[in-house]
PDB file of N, CA, C, O and CB in Angstrom:
ATOM      1  N   UNK A   1      74.645 160.166  94.277  1.00  0.00           N
ATOM      2  CA  UNK A   1      76.031 160.514  93.604  1.00  0.00           C
ATOM      3  C   UNK A   1      76.678 161.671  94.210  1.00  0.00           C
ATOM      4  O   UNK A   1      77.906 161.661  94.297  1.00  0.00           O
ATOM      5  CB  UNK A   1      75.892 160.828  92.092  1.00  0.00           C
ATOM      6  N   UNK A   2      76.018 162.653  94.635  1.00  0.00           N
ATOM      7  CA  UNK A   2      76.588 163.708  95.243  1.00  0.00           C
ATOM      8  C   UNK A   2      77.131 163.359  96.668  1.00  0.00           C
ATOM      9  O   UNK A   2      78.159 163.877  97.105  1.00  0.00           O
ATOM     10  CB  UNK A   2      75.618 164.776  95.268  1.00  0.00           C
ATOM     11  N   UNK A   3      76.463 162.546  97.296  1.00  0.00           N
ATOM     12  CA  UNK A   3      76.900 162.120  98.676  1.00  0.00           C
ATOM     13  C   UNK A   3      78.097 161.267  98.469  1.00  0.00           C
ATOM     14  O   UNK A   3      78.945 161.356  99.357  1.00  0.00           O
ATOM     15  CB  UNK A   3      75.764 161.323  99.492  1.00  0.00           C
ATOM     16  N   UNK A   4      78.331 160.508  97.545  1.00  0.00           N
ATOM     17  CA  UNK A   4      79.571 159.885  97.331  1.00  0.00           C
ATOM     18  C   UNK A   4      80.608 160.747  97.023  1.00  0.00           C
ATOM     19  O   UNK A   4      81.709 160.406  97.454  1.00  0.00           O
ATOM     20  CB  UNK A   4      79.496 158.971  96.376  1.00  0.00           C
ATOM     21  N   UNK A   5      80.541 161.844  96.347  1.00  0.00           N
ATOM     22  CA  UNK A   5      81.417 162.784  96.072  1.00  0.00           C
ATOM     23  C   UNK A   5      81.770 163.444  97.417  1.00  0.00           C
ATOM     24  O   UNK A   5      82.952 163.441  97.758  1.00  0.00           O
ATOM     25  CB  UNK A   5      80.881 163.704  95.046  1.00  0.00           C
ATOM     26  N   UNK A   6      80.951 163.941  98.112  1.00  0.00           N
ATOM     27  CA  UNK A   6      81.186 164.363  99.595  1.00  0.00           C
ATOM     28  C   UNK A   6      81.962 163.423 100.379  1.00  0.00           C
ATOM     29  O   UNK A   6      82.934 163.858 100.997  1.00  0.00           O
ATOM     30  CB  UNK A   6      79.895 164.549 100.333  1.00  0.00           C
ATOM     31  N   UNK A   7      81.672 162.220 100.439  1.00  0.00           N
ATOM     32  CA  UNK A   7      82.313 161.261 101.329  1.00  0.00           C
ATOM     33  C   UNK A   7      83.604 161.029 100.698  1.00  0.00           C
ATOM     34  O   UNK A   7      84.536 160.889 101.491  1.00  0.00           O
ATOM     35  CB  UNK A   7      81.506 159.937 101.540  1.00  0.00           C
ATOM     36  N   UNK A   8      83.899 160.951  99.367  1.00  0.00           N
ATOM     37  CA  UNK A   8      85.295 160.746  98.979  1.00  0.00           C
ATOM     38  C   UNK A   8      86.295 162.092  99.271  1.00  0.00           C
ATOM     39  O   UNK A   8      87.493 162.006  99.544  1.00  0.00           O
ATOM     40  CB  UNK A   8      85.277 160.365  97.388  1.00  0.00           C
ATOM     41  N   UNK A   9      85.617 163.198  99.163  1.00  0.00           N
ATOM     42  CA  UNK A   9      86.345 164.330  99.560  1.00  0.00           C
ATOM     43  C   UNK A   9      86.607 164.512 101.067  1.00  0.00           C
ATOM     44  O   UNK A   9      87.639 165.048 101.469  1.00  0.00           O
ATOM     45  CB  UNK A   9      85.667 165.453  99.066  1.00  0.00           C
ATOM     46  N   UNK A  10      85.754 164.104 101.796  1.00  0.00           N
ATOM     47  CA  UNK A  10      86.057 163.911 103.281  1.00  0.00           C
ATOM     48  C   UNK A  10      87.141 162.946 103.580  1.00  0.00           C
ATOM     49  O   UNK A  10      87.937 163.156 104.495  1.00  0.00           O
ATOM     50  CB  UNK A  10      84.841 163.436 104.012  1.00  0.00           C
ATOM     51  N   UNK A  11      87.195 161.795 102.756  1.00  0.00           N
ATOM     52  CA  UNK A  11      88.234 160.807 103.010  1.00  0.00           C
ATOM     53  C   UNK A  11      89.545 161.416 102.500  1.00  0.00           C
ATOM     54  O   UNK A  11      90.557 161.257 103.183  1.00  0.00           O
ATOM     55  CB  UNK A  11      87.911 159.415 102.308  1.00  0.00           C
ATOM     56  N   UNK A  12      89.598 162.068 101.404  1.00  0.00           N
ATOM     57  CA  UNK A  12      90.819 162.660 100.969  1.00  0.00           C
ATOM     58  C   UNK A  12      91.381 163.592 101.982  1.00  0.00           C
ATOM     59  O   UNK A  12      92.559 163.563 102.337  1.00  0.00           O
ATOM     60  CB  UNK A  12      90.623 163.356  99.705  1.00  0.00           C
ATOM     61  N   UNK A  13      90.519 164.388 102.414  1.00  0.00           N
ATOM     62  CA  UNK A  13      91.035 165.482 103.513  1.00  0.00           C
ATOM     63  C   UNK A  13      91.559 164.796 104.748  1.00  0.00           C
ATOM     64  O   UNK A  13      92.572 165.228 105.297  1.00  0.00           O
ATOM     65  CB  UNK A  13      89.819 166.509 104.009  1.00  0.00           C
ATOM     66  N   UNK A  14      90.868 163.677 105.237  1.00  0.00           N
ATOM     67  CA  UNK A  14      91.351 162.987 106.355  1.00  0.00           C
ATOM     68  C   UNK A  14      92.672 162.478 106.062  1.00  0.00           C
ATOM     69  O   UNK A  14      93.570 162.837 106.824  1.00  0.00           O
ATOM     70  CB  UNK A  14      90.462 161.927 106.760  1.00  0.00           C
ATOM     71  N   UNK A  15      92.992 161.624 104.995  1.00  0.00           N
ATOM     72  CA  UNK A  15      94.263 161.170 104.658  1.00  0.00           C
ATOM     73  C   UNK A  15      95.336 162.279 104.623  1.00  0.00           C
ATOM     74  O   UNK A  15      96.420 162.171 105.196  1.00  0.00           O
ATOM     75  CB  UNK A  15      94.178 160.497 103.381  1.00  0.00           C
ATOM     76  N   UNK A  16      94.912 163.458 103.836  1.00  0.00           N
ATOM     77  CA  UNK A  16      95.775 164.595 103.753  1.00  0.00           C
ATOM     78  C   UNK A  16      96.281 165.102 105.158  1.00  0.00           C
ATOM     79  O   UNK A  16      97.465 165.362 105.372  1.00  0.00           O
ATOM     80  CB  UNK A  16      95.037 165.698 103.027  1.00  0.00           C
ATOM     81  N   UNK A  17      95.356 165.210 106.022  1.00  0.00           N
ATOM     82  CA  UNK A  17      95.568 165.768 107.404  1.00  0.00           C
ATOM     83  C   UNK A  17      96.481 164.875 108.223  1.00  0.00           C
ATOM     84  O   UNK A  17      97.312 165.364 108.989  1.00  0.00           O
ATOM     85  CB  UNK A  17      94.208 165.933 108.154  1.00  0.00           C
ATOM     86  N   UNK A  18      96.311 163.394 108.043  1.00  0.00           N
ATOM     87  CA  UNK A  18      97.151 162.520 108.794  1.00  0.00           C
ATOM     88  C   UNK A  18      98.450 162.689 108.214  1.00  0.00           C
ATOM     89  O   UNK A  18      99.357 162.780 109.042  1.00  0.00           O
ATOM     90  CB  UNK A  18      96.703 161.080 108.790  1.00  0.00           C
ATOM     91  N   UNK A  19      98.801 162.760 106.917  1.00  0.00           N
ATOM     92  CA  UNK A  19     100.119 162.842 106.329  1.00  0.00           C
ATOM     93  C   UNK A  19     100.750 164.184 106.754  1.00  0.00           C
ATOM     94  O   UNK A  19     101.962 164.206 106.968  1.00  0.00           O
ATOM     95  CB  UNK A  19     100.047 162.705 104.765  1.00  0.00           C
ATOM     96  N   UNK A  20     100.057 165.238 106.883  1.00  0.00           N
ATOM     97  CA  UNK A  20     100.524 166.476 107.273  1.00  0.00           C
ATOM     98  C   UNK A  20     100.991 166.510 108.649  1.00  0.00           C
ATOM     99  O   UNK A  20     101.978 167.167 108.979  1.00  0.00           O
ATOM    100  CB  UNK A  20      99.553 167.429 107.078  1.00  0.00           C
ATOM    101  N   UNK A  21     100.307 165.824 109.447  1.00  0.00           N
ATOM    102  CA  UNK A  21     100.658 165.592 110.938  1.00  0.00           C
ATOM    103  C   UNK A  21     101.902 164.920 110.954  1.00  0.00           C
ATOM    104  O   UNK A  21     102.828 165.408 111.602  1.00  0.00           O
ATOM    105  CB  UNK A  21      99.603 164.746 111.746  1.00  0.00           C
ATOM    106  N   UNK A  22     102.060 163.761 110.264  1.00  0.00           N
ATOM    107  CA  UNK A  22     103.235 162.915 110.230  1.00  0.00           C
ATOM    108  C   UNK A  22     104.515 163.733 109.936  1.00  0.00           C
ATOM    109  O   UNK A  22     105.560 163.547 110.559  1.00  0.00           O
ATOM    110  CB  UNK A  22     103.051 161.818 109.179  1.00  0.00           C
ATOM    111  N   UNK A  23     104.368 164.682 108.916  1.00  0.00           N
ATOM    112  CA  UNK A  23     105.461 165.466 108.502  1.00  0.00           C
ATOM    113  C   UNK A  23     105.813 166.477 109.495  1.00  0.00           C
ATOM    114  O   UNK A  23     107.004 166.673 109.739  1.00  0.00           O
ATOM    115  CB  UNK A  23     105.194 166.082 107.246  1.00  0.00           C
ATOM    116  N   UNK A  24     104.887 167.146 110.100  1.00  0.00           N
ATOM    117  CA  UNK A  24     105.009 168.112 111.201  1.00  0.00           C
ATOM    118  C   UNK A  24     105.562 167.514 112.397  1.00  0.00           C
ATOM    119  O   UNK A  24     106.349 168.174 113.076  1.00  0.00           O
ATOM    120  CB  UNK A  24     103.723 168.714 111.533  1.00  0.00           C
ATOM    121  N   UNK A  25     105.233 166.317 112.734  1.00  0.00           N
ATOM    122  CA  UNK A  25     105.717 165.621 113.913  1.00  0.00           C
ATOM    123  C   UNK A  25     107.088 165.176 113.715  1.00  0.00           C
ATOM    124  O   UNK A  25     107.875 165.248 114.659  1.00  0.00           O
ATOM    125  CB  UNK A  25     104.864 164.469 114.260  1.00  0.00           C
ATOM    126  N   UNK A  26     107.458 164.719 112.576  1.00  0.00           N
ATOM    127  CA  UNK A  26     108.904 164.209 112.248  1.00  0.00           C
ATOM    128  C   UNK A  26     109.828 165.581 112.207  1.00  0.00           C
ATOM    129  O   UNK A  26     110.980 165.496 112.633  1.00  0.00           O
ATOM    130  CB  UNK A  26     108.951 163.319 110.652  1.00  0.00           C
ATOM    131  N   UNK A  27     109.401 166.686 111.763  1.00  0.00           N
ATOM    132  CA  UNK A  27     110.071 167.827 111.837  1.00  0.00           C
ATOM    133  C   UNK A  27     110.346 168.279 113.191  1.00  0.00           C
ATOM    134  O   UNK A  27     111.480 168.540 113.592  1.00  0.00           O
ATOM    135  CB  UNK A  27     109.421 168.748 111.154  1.00  0.00           C
ATOM    136  N   UNK A  28     109.161 168.377 113.971  1.00  0.00           N
ATOM    137  CA  UNK A  28     109.443 168.702 115.434  1.00  0.00           C
ATOM    138  C   UNK A  28     110.348 167.815 116.155  1.00  0.00           C
ATOM    139  O   UNK A  28     111.077 168.301 117.020  1.00  0.00           O
ATOM    140  CB  UNK A  28     108.221 168.714 116.193  1.00  0.00           C
ATOM    141  N   UNK A  29     110.380 166.626 115.909  1.00  0.00           N
ATOM    142  CA  UNK A  29     111.376 165.682 116.506  1.00  0.00           C
ATOM    143  C   UNK A  29     112.777 166.057 116.122  1.00  0.00           C
ATOM    144  O   UNK A  29     113.680 166.146 116.955  1.00  0.00           O
ATOM    145  CB  UNK A  29     111.103 164.232 116.064  1.00  0.00           C
ATOM    146  N   UNK A  30     112.937 166.278 114.817  1.00  0.00           N
ATOM    147  CA  UNK A  30     114.401 166.663 114.344  1.00  0.00           C
ATOM    148  C   UNK A  30     114.740 168.049 115.044  1.00  0.00           C
ATOM    149  O   UNK A  30     115.875 168.188 115.499  1.00  0.00           O
ATOM    150  CB  UNK A  30     114.511 166.823 112.592  1.00  0.00           C
ATOM    151  N   UNK A  31     113.999 168.877 115.131  1.00  0.00           N
ATOM    152  CA  UNK A  31     114.307 170.205 115.775  1.00  0.00           C
ATOM    153  C   UNK A  31     114.668 170.004 117.159  1.00  0.00           C
ATOM    154  O   UNK A  31     115.699 170.536 117.573  1.00  0.00           O
ATOM    155  CB  UNK A  31     113.142 171.180 115.708  1.00  0.00           C
ATOM    156  N   UNK A  32     113.891 169.247 117.988  1.00  0.00           N
ATOM    157  CA  UNK A  32     114.098 168.927 119.327  1.00  0.00           C
ATOM    158  C   UNK A  32     115.456 168.109 119.442  1.00  0.00           C
ATOM    159  O   UNK A  32     116.211 168.386 120.374  1.00  0.00           O
ATOM    160  CB  UNK A  32     112.864 168.140 119.872  1.00  0.00           C
ATOM    161  N   UNK A  33     115.769 167.201 118.616  1.00  0.00           N
ATOM    162  CA  UNK A  33     116.981 166.508 118.686  1.00  0.00           C
ATOM    163  C   UNK A  33     118.183 167.422 118.324  1.00  0.00           C
ATOM    164  O   UNK A  33     119.244 167.267 118.928  1.00  0.00           O
ATOM    165  CB  UNK A  33     116.912 165.315 117.792  1.00  0.00           C
ATOM    166  N   UNK A  34     118.058 168.353 117.375  1.00  0.00           N
ATOM    167  CA  UNK A  34     119.069 169.296 117.021  1.00  0.00           C
ATOM    168  C   UNK A  34     119.383 170.247 118.208  1.00  0.00           C
ATOM    169  O   UNK A  34     120.514 170.640 118.492  1.00  0.00           O
ATOM    170  CB  UNK A  34     118.625 170.082 115.789  1.00  0.00           C
ATOM    171  N   UNK A  35     118.414 170.517 118.767  1.00  0.00           N
ATOM    172  CA  UNK A  35     118.548 171.515 119.954  1.00  0.00           C
ATOM    173  C   UNK A  35     119.353 170.846 121.176  1.00  0.00           C
ATOM    174  O   UNK A  35     120.079 171.511 121.915  1.00  0.00           O
ATOM    175  CB  UNK A  35     117.017 171.981 120.488  1.00  0.00           C
ATOM    176  N   UNK A  36     119.156 169.513 121.306  1.00  0.00           N
ATOM    177  CA  UNK A  36     119.743 168.863 122.350  1.00  0.00           C
ATOM    178  C   UNK A  36     121.286 168.288 122.217  1.00  0.00           C
ATOM    179  O   UNK A  36     121.990 167.988 123.181  1.00  0.00           O
ATOM    180  CB  UNK A  36     118.843 167.822 122.627  1.00  0.00           C
ATOM    181  N   UNK A  37     121.616 168.208 121.023  1.00  0.00           N
ATOM    182  CA  UNK A  37     122.882 167.695 120.716  1.00  0.00           C
ATOM    183  C   UNK A  37     123.889 168.769 120.240  1.00  0.00           C
ATOM    184  O   UNK A  37     123.482 169.691 119.533  1.00  0.00           O
ATOM    185  CB  UNK A  37     122.721 166.651 119.705  1.00  0.00           C
ATOM    186  N   UNK A  38     125.140 168.687 120.586  1.00  0.00           N
ATOM    187  CA  UNK A  38     126.264 169.452 120.017  1.00  0.00           C
ATOM    188  C   UNK A  38     126.388 169.119 118.415  1.00  0.00           C
ATOM    189  O   UNK A  38     125.799 168.143 117.952  1.00  0.00           O
ATOM    190  CB  UNK A  38     127.660 169.059 120.834  1.00  0.00           C
ATOM    191  N   UNK A  39     127.073 169.862 117.710  1.00  0.00           N
ATOM    192  CA  UNK A  39     127.273 169.673 116.236  1.00  0.00           C
ATOM    193  C   UNK A  39     127.929 168.319 116.043  1.00  0.00           C
ATOM    194  O   UNK A  39     127.710 167.685 115.011  1.00  0.00           O
ATOM    195  CB  UNK A  39     128.174 170.839 115.588  1.00  0.00           C
ATOM    196  N   UNK A  40     128.711 167.860 116.975  1.00  0.00           N
ATOM    197  CA  UNK A  40     129.395 166.512 116.837  1.00  0.00           C
ATOM    198  C   UNK A  40     128.460 165.337 117.311  1.00  0.00           C
ATOM    199  O   UNK A  40     128.826 164.181 117.101  1.00  0.00           O
ATOM    200  CB  UNK A  40     130.756 166.495 117.706  1.00  0.00           C
ATOM    201  N   UNK A  41     127.449 165.556 117.847  1.00  0.00           N
ATOM    202  CA  UNK A  41     126.401 164.702 118.447  1.00  0.00           C
ATOM    203  C   UNK A  41     127.147 163.696 119.330  1.00  0.00           C
ATOM    204  O   UNK A  41     127.015 162.478 119.203  1.00  0.00           O
ATOM    205  CB  UNK A  41     125.489 163.962 117.324  1.00  0.00           C
ATOM    206  N   UNK A  42     127.973 164.310 120.271  1.00  0.00           N
ATOM    207  CA  UNK A  42     128.662 163.265 121.160  1.00  0.00           C
ATOM    208  C   UNK A  42     128.145 163.552 122.615  1.00  0.00           C
ATOM    209  O   UNK A  42     128.109 162.633 123.434  1.00  0.00           O
ATOM    210  CB  UNK A  42     130.369 163.369 121.079  1.00  0.00           C
ATOM    211  N   UNK A  43     127.744 164.821 122.937  1.00  0.00           N
ATOM    212  CA  UNK A  43     127.350 165.093 124.205  1.00  0.00           C
ATOM    213  C   UNK A  43     126.105 165.953 124.312  1.00  0.00           C
ATOM    214  O   UNK A  43     125.797 166.637 123.337  1.00  0.00           O
ATOM    215  CB  UNK A  43     128.416 165.678 124.868  1.00  0.00           C
ATOM    216  N   UNK A  44     125.349 165.980 125.431  1.00  0.00           N
ATOM    217  CA  UNK A  44     124.150 166.774 125.557  1.00  0.00           C
ATOM    218  C   UNK A  44     124.579 168.261 125.898  1.00  0.00           C
ATOM    219  O   UNK A  44     125.710 168.466 126.338  1.00  0.00           O
ATOM    220  CB  UNK A  44     123.187 166.150 126.682  1.00  0.00           C
ATOM    221  N   UNK A  45     123.769 169.201 125.716  1.00  0.00           N
ATOM    222  CA  UNK A  45     123.894 170.496 125.976  1.00  0.00           C
ATOM    223  C   UNK A  45     123.352 170.620 127.492  1.00  0.00           C
ATOM    224  O   UNK A  45     122.491 169.849 127.914  1.00  0.00           O
ATOM    225  CB  UNK A  45     123.134 171.358 124.885  1.00  0.00           C
ATOM    226  N   UNK A  46     123.872 171.565 128.217  1.00  0.00           N
ATOM    227  CA  UNK A  46     123.474 171.807 129.698  1.00  0.00           C
ATOM    228  C   UNK A  46     122.415 172.852 129.523  1.00  0.00           C
ATOM    229  O   UNK A  46     121.837 173.317 130.506  1.00  0.00           O
ATOM    230  CB  UNK A  46     124.748 172.335 130.726  1.00  0.00           C
TER     231      UNK A  46
END
């Protein structure tokens, strides 16, 4: 029974880690896009 608890805890941590990675990746992409575009989103910055 203790091993089942440990396995369930490991699985929850793995799912949480993947979700946190997704959130961080999306935030990073948004930051990169914001740094590449002007406020009007029509032209790239030099």
